[in-house]
C-alpha positions as CSV (number, residue, x, y, z in Angstrom):
1,M,-40.6,-40.4,27.8
2,E,-38.9,-38.2,25.8
3,S,-36.3,-40.9,24.9
4,N,-39.4,-43.4,24.1
5,R,-40.9,-40.5,21.8
6,N,-37.3,-40.2,19.9
7,M,-36.9,-43.8,19.0
8,E,-40.4,-43.9,17.7
9,R,-39.1,-41.5,14.9
10,T,-39.1,-43.1,11.8
11,F,-36.7,-41.9,8.6
12,T,-37.0,-43.1,5.0
13,P,-34.2,-44.7,3.4
14,V,-33.5,-44.4,-0.1
15,E,-34.0,-47.7,-1.8
16,R,-32.6,-48.6,-5.2
17,S,-35.3,-48.6,-7.2
18,H,-36.2,-45.3,-6.1
19,I,-33.0,-43.7,-7.0
20,E,-33.2,-45.3,-10.1
21,Q,-36.4,-43.8,-11.0
22,L,-34.7,-40.4,-10.0
23,W,-32.2,-41.3,-12.7
24,S,-34.7,-42.2,-15.4
25,T,-36.3,-38.6,-14.3
26,V,-33.3,-36.6,-14.9
27,A,-32.3,-38.5,-18.2
28,S,-35.1,-37.9,-19.9
29,G,-34.9,-34.4,-19.1
30,V,-31.8,-33.8,-20.5
31,S,-31.7,-32.9,-24.7
32,Q,-28.2,-32.2,-25.4
33,P,-26.4,-35.1,-23.1
34,N,-22.8,-33.6,-23.7
35,D,-24.3,-30.1,-22.2
36,G,-25.2,-32.0,-19.0
37,I,-27.8,-31.7,-16.6
38,F,-28.1,-27.7,-16.6
39,G,-25.7,-26.8,-19.6
40,P,-24.0,-23.1,-20.3
41,S,-26.8,-20.7,-20.3
42,S,-27.9,-22.2,-16.6
43,I,-27.6,-20.2,-13.2
44,S,-26.2,-23.3,-12.1
45,W,-22.9,-22.9,-14.1
46,K,-23.4,-19.1,-13.3
47,I,-23.0,-19.3,-9.8
48,N,-21.1,-22.4,-9.3
49,R,-18.2,-21.5,-11.7
50,E,-17.3,-18.9,-9.4
51,S,-14.6,-19.8,-6.5
52,A,-16.0,-17.7,-4.4
53,L,-18.4,-20.6,-3.5
54,F,-15.2,-21.6,-1.1
55,L,-16.1,-19.2,1.0
56,G,-19.0,-20.7,2.3
57,A,-17.5,-24.2,2.7
58,G,-16.6,-23.6,6.1
59,R,-20.0,-22.7,7.2
60,A,-21.8,-25.7,5.4
61,S,-19.7,-28.4,7.1
62,L,-20.3,-27.0,10.5
63,L,-23.8,-27.0,9.3
64,Q,-23.5,-30.3,8.6
65,L,-21.2,-31.6,11.6
66,A,-24.7,-30.1,13.9
67,H,-26.6,-32.8,12.2
68,P,-25.8,-36.0,14.9
69,W,-26.0,-38.5,11.9
70,V,-23.6,-36.8,9.6
71,A,-20.8,-36.1,12.5
72,A,-21.3,-39.8,13.6
73,A,-20.7,-40.9,9.9
74,L,-17.8,-38.8,9.4
75,D,-16.2,-39.8,12.7
76,Q,-16.4,-43.5,12.0
77,H,-16.6,-43.9,8.2
78,S,-14.0,-41.0,7.2
79,N,-10.6,-39.6,7.7
80,L,-11.6,-35.8,8.4
81,R,-9.7,-36.0,11.5
82,S,-6.6,-36.9,9.8
83,N,-7.3,-35.1,6.3
84,P,-9.5,-32.7,6.2
85,L,-8.5,-31.5,2.7
86,A,-9.4,-35.2,1.2
87,R,-13.2,-34.8,2.4
88,F,-13.1,-31.5,0.6
89,H,-11.9,-33.0,-2.7
90,N,-14.0,-35.9,-2.2
91,T,-17.3,-33.6,-1.8
92,F,-16.5,-31.2,-5.0
93,K,-15.3,-33.8,-7.2
94,V,-19.4,-35.4,-6.9
95,V,-21.1,-32.3,-7.0
96,F,-18.9,-30.6,-9.6
97,T,-19.1,-33.8,-11.6
98,T,-22.9,-33.6,-11.3
99,I,-23.0,-30.0,-12.6
100,F,-20.5,-29.3,-15.1
101,G,-20.1,-32.7,-16.6
102,T,-21.7,-34.4,-19.1
103,L,-25.3,-36.6,-18.2
104,H,-23.0,-40.1,-18.2
105,Q,-20.7,-38.5,-16.2
106,A,-23.1,-37.1,-13.7
107,L,-25.1,-40.1,-13.4
108,A,-21.9,-42.1,-12.9
109,A,-21.2,-40.1,-10.3
110,S,-24.3,-39.9,-8.5
111,R,-24.4,-44.1,-8.9
112,S,-20.8,-43.9,-7.2
113,L,-21.8,-41.7,-4.7
114,Y,-24.8,-44.0,-3.7
115,Q,-23.0,-46.9,-3.3
116,L,-20.9,-45.5,-1.1
117,H,-23.8,-44.0,1.1
118,T,-24.9,-48.0,1.1
119,R,-21.8,-49.0,3.3
120,I,-22.0,-45.9,6.0
121,Q,-24.2,-46.8,8.7
122,G,-23.5,-47.3,12.3
123,K,-25.2,-46.2,15.5
124,V,-24.9,-43.0,17.1
125,P,-22.3,-42.9,20.2
126,A,-23.9,-40.6,22.3
127,S,-28.1,-38.8,22.6
128,A,-28.1,-35.8,20.3
129,G,-31.4,-34.3,19.8
130,A,-33.7,-36.6,18.5
131,F,-31.3,-39.3,18.2
132,P,-30.8,-41.4,21.5
133,G,-27.1,-42.8,21.8
134,G,-26.7,-46.2,20.3
135,S,-30.2,-45.5,17.6
136,R,-28.8,-46.0,14.2
137,Y,-28.1,-43.9,11.4
138,Q,-27.4,-44.3,7.7
139,A,-26.0,-42.1,5.0
140,N,-28.8,-42.9,2.5
141,E,-31.6,-41.6,4.2
142,V,-33.8,-38.7,3.0
143,D,-34.1,-36.2,6.1
144,A,-30.1,-36.5,6.4
145,L,-29.5,-35.7,2.5
146,R,-32.1,-33.1,2.5
147,W,-30.1,-31.3,5.2
148,V,-26.9,-32.0,3.6
149,F,-28.2,-30.6,0.3
150,A,-29.8,-27.4,1.9
151,T,-26.3,-26.3,3.8
152,L,-24.6,-26.7,0.3
153,V,-27.2,-24.5,-2.3
154,E,-28.2,-21.8,0.8
155,S,-23.9,-21.5,1.5
156,A,-23.0,-21.3,-2.1
157,I,-25.9,-18.4,-2.0
158,I,-24.7,-16.3,1.0
159,A,-20.8,-17.1,-0.6
160,Y,-22.2,-15.5,-4.4
161,E,-23.7,-12.5,-2.7
162,S,-21.1,-11.4,-0.4
163,V,-18.7,-10.7,-3.4
164,L,-20.7,-10.4,-6.7
165,P,-24.2,-8.5,-7.0
166,P,-27.3,-10.3,-4.8
167,L,-29.6,-12.3,-7.1
168,S,-32.9,-11.2,-7.7
169,V,-35.5,-13.4,-6.3
170,A,-36.4,-14.8,-9.8
171,E,-33.1,-15.5,-10.5
172,K,-32.9,-17.4,-6.4
173,E,-36.4,-19.3,-7.4
174,T,-34.6,-20.5,-10.7
175,Y,-31.6,-21.7,-9.0
176,Y,-33.6,-23.8,-6.7
177,A,-35.4,-25.4,-9.1
178,E,-32.2,-26.1,-10.6
179,S,-30.1,-27.5,-7.7
180,K,-33.9,-29.9,-7.3
181,T,-32.8,-31.9,-10.1
182,L,-29.2,-31.5,-8.8
183,A,-31.1,-33.3,-5.4
184,M,-32.2,-36.2,-7.5
185,L,-29.1,-37.4,-8.3
186,F,-27.9,-37.5,-3.9
187,G,-31.2,-39.5,-4.1
188,I,-33.9,-36.6,-2.7
189,S,-37.1,-36.3,-4.9
190,P,-38.5,-32.8,-5.3
191,T,-41.8,-33.4,-3.5
192,A,-39.2,-33.8,-0.5
193,L,-38.0,-30.7,-0.8
194,P,-39.5,-27.1,0.1
195,T,-41.6,-26.2,-3.0
196,D,-39.9,-22.6,-3.4
197,W,-36.9,-20.4,-2.4
198,N,-39.3,-18.9,0.7
199,A,-40.6,-22.4,1.4
200,F,-36.6,-23.3,1.3
201,E,-35.7,-20.2,3.8
202,N,-38.1,-21.2,6.0
203,Y,-37.2,-24.7,6.5
204,N,-33.5,-24.1,6.8
205,R,-34.4,-21.5,9.7
206,E,-36.6,-24.2,11.5
207,M,-33.9,-26.9,11.2
208,W,-31.3,-24.5,13.3
209,T,-34.0,-24.4,16.4
210,S,-35.0,-28.0,15.6
211,D,-33.9,-31.3,17.5
212,M,-32.7,-32.6,14.4
213,L,-29.8,-30.9,14.9
214,A,-27.2,-31.1,18.3
215,V,-23.7,-30.1,18.4
216,T,-21.8,-32.3,20.4
217,P,-18.4,-32.7,22.1
218,M,-17.6,-34.2,19.1
219,S,-19.1,-32.5,16.5
220,R,-17.5,-29.3,18.0
221,E,-14.2,-30.7,18.1
222,M,-14.4,-31.5,14.6
223,A,-15.2,-28.2,13.6
224,H,-12.3,-26.7,15.4
225,R,-10.2,-28.6,13.4
226,I,-11.6,-27.7,10.1
227,L,-11.5,-24.3,10.7
228,R,-8.0,-24.3,11.9
229,G,-6.9,-26.4,9.1
230,R,-5.1,-29.4,11.3
231,G,-4.2,-32.5,9.4
232,S,-3.9,-30.0,6.2
233,W,-1.3,-28.1,4.6
234,V,-3.7,-25.7,3.7
235,P,-3.6,-22.6,6.7
236,V,-7.0,-21.5,7.6
237,P,-6.9,-17.1,7.8
238,H,-8.0,-15.6,10.5
239,W,-10.5,-13.5,8.5
240,Y,-11.9,-17.0,7.3
241,R,-12.6,-18.3,10.7
242,S,-14.6,-15.1,11.7
243,L,-16.8,-15.1,8.3
244,T,-17.7,-18.7,9.2
245,A,-18.3,-17.3,12.4
246,A,-20.3,-14.2,11.4
247,W,-22.4,-16.6,8.6
248,M,-23.6,-19.1,11.1
249,P,-27.1,-19.4,12.8
250,H,-26.3,-17.6,16.5
251,Q,-28.0,-20.9,18.2
252,L,-25.4,-23.1,16.4
253,R,-22.2,-20.4,16.4
254,E,-22.8,-20.7,20.3
255,A,-23.1,-24.2,20.3
256,F,-20.2,-24.7,18.2
257,A,-18.6,-22.6,20.8
258,L,-16.9,-20.3,17.9
259,N,-14.5,-17.1,19.1
260,Y,-17.0,-14.2,17.5
261,G,-15.8,-11.0,19.7
262,E,-15.2,-7.8,18.8
263,R,-11.8,-8.7,17.1
264,E,-13.5,-11.3,15.3
265,R,-16.4,-9.2,14.5
266,R,-14.0,-6.5,13.0
267,A,-11.8,-8.9,11.2
268,A,-15.7,-9.9,9.1
269,A,-16.5,-6.7,8.5
270,K,-13.4,-5.7,6.7
271,A,-13.4,-8.9,4.8
272,I,-16.8,-8.2,3.7
273,G,-16.0,-4.9,2.8
274,R,-12.8,-5.8,0.7
275,L,-13.8,-9.1,-0.9
276,P,-16.2,-7.7,-3.5
277,T,-13.2,-5.2,-5.2
278,V,-10.9,-7.8,-4.9
279,Y,-12.6,-10.9,-6.2
280,R,-13.7,-8.7,-9.5
281,R,-10.6,-7.7,-10.4
282,I,-9.6,-11.7,-10.7
283,P,-9.3,-12.9,-14.2
284,A,-11.8,-15.3,-15.8
285,S,-8.9,-17.8,-16.2
286,L,-8.5,-18.1,-12.4
287,R,-11.6,-16.8,-10.6
288,Y,-13.9,-19.7,-12.7
289,I,-13.5,-23.2,-11.5
290,G,-11.5,-25.8,-13.1
291,P,-14.3,-28.1,-13.7
292,Y,-16.4,-24.8,-15.5
293,H,-13.2,-24.8,-17.8
294,E,-13.1,-28.5,-18.3
295,A,-16.5,-28.2,-19.4
296,C,-16.4,-25.3,-21.5
297,A,-13.2,-27.0,-23.1
298,R,-15.5,-30.1,-23.7
299,L,-18.4,-28.3,-25.5
300,Q,-15.7,-26.4,-28.0
301,T,-14.1,-29.4,-28.6
302,R,-11.0,-28.8,-27.0
303,G,-8.2,-29.6,-24.7
304,I,-7.6,-28.5,-21.6
305,G,-4.8,-26.4,-20.4
306,P,-2.3,-26.8,-17.6
307,L,-4.1,-23.8,-15.3
308,T,-7.5,-25.5,-15.7
309,R,-6.0,-29.0,-14.3
310,A,-3.9,-27.0,-11.7
311,S,-7.5,-25.7,-10.6
312,N,-9.1,-29.2,-10.6
313,R,-6.2,-30.4,-8.5
314,F,-7.2,-27.5,-6.2
315,W,-10.8,-28.6,-5.8
316,M,-11.3,-32.0,-6.5
317,G,-7.9,-33.3,-6.3
318,Q,-7.2,-34.5,-9.6
319,S,-7.0,-33.2,-12.8
320,R,-10.0,-33.9,-14.5
321,M,-13.9,-34.7,-13.5
322,L,-15.2,-37.9,-12.7
323,S,-15.1,-40.2,-16.1
324,Q,-18.3,-42.0,-17.2
325,D,-16.2,-45.3,-16.2
326,Q,-14.4,-43.5,-12.9
327,N,-15.6,-45.7,-9.6
328,E,-13.4,-44.3,-6.9
329,P,-14.3,-44.0,-3.5
330,H,-15.2,-41.2,-1.9
331,N,-15.7,-40.4,2.1
332,P,-19.2,-39.8,2.6
333,R,-20.6,-36.2,1.6
């Protein structure tokens, strides 16, 4: 009976006509296209320029893998197992272009991502939570997209506040309101999202214990590959793995079989205690990410230097944000 009920669960695909309306809505709300969809005075720029957001990348990745559709798509349509760094680059290539690029760059990145997602579909290999084995998935689906969006927004705030002064409730509300505009470029209408920050936090807590998330042996194996840096030349230090485990909801930390004994607790506590002091001493040229520096250079009508190019390569795998005419393939989410 449970399987039959699961089979009757309905999902909402993002139709082309729908996302075109969202693109039009975003464009109509931008008065200075060269500033992008947010601009330099926005809290989105203030938060997302911080390289500290990398601290939350592991958490966001694992939360996404807890969704059976996302795990199946990454297993079947990406090179996450052999090259996890490429997935990191492809995610931030799109995210940072939509945040810090011009309006035209942001829309071009959104169109490219939508086109990619239309080709990502398949079948869930084995029953997991609400999803029976053999049931179909697709990347351009509102519920799945909303979950990926939520993991990025929430993990960004956690990482930001781990090294910088906590945001006020008003700042979080503003950031969340701005993020709803970003969500439209993912194909998610504001009406499909929680109304405010408090409702957004409730949505996350409800998802952690719902049947929409289910850690499978496949997603567990991919998660441990990510946290061990397998397939990548970038080593993942023990303190980062411990911090990621500390920030995971306890149900999912156990489901992923993350080590979180006394040694890991001490490592996480030590990192949380030391990181703010160390981080705030980093000069802005290194502390702020390359796409932010590139955006500032654009607004000042000057070129970008080698340090910005190097930072861009670290974050996005290329020296500049996606251009209006660039149509590079990206791995799913």
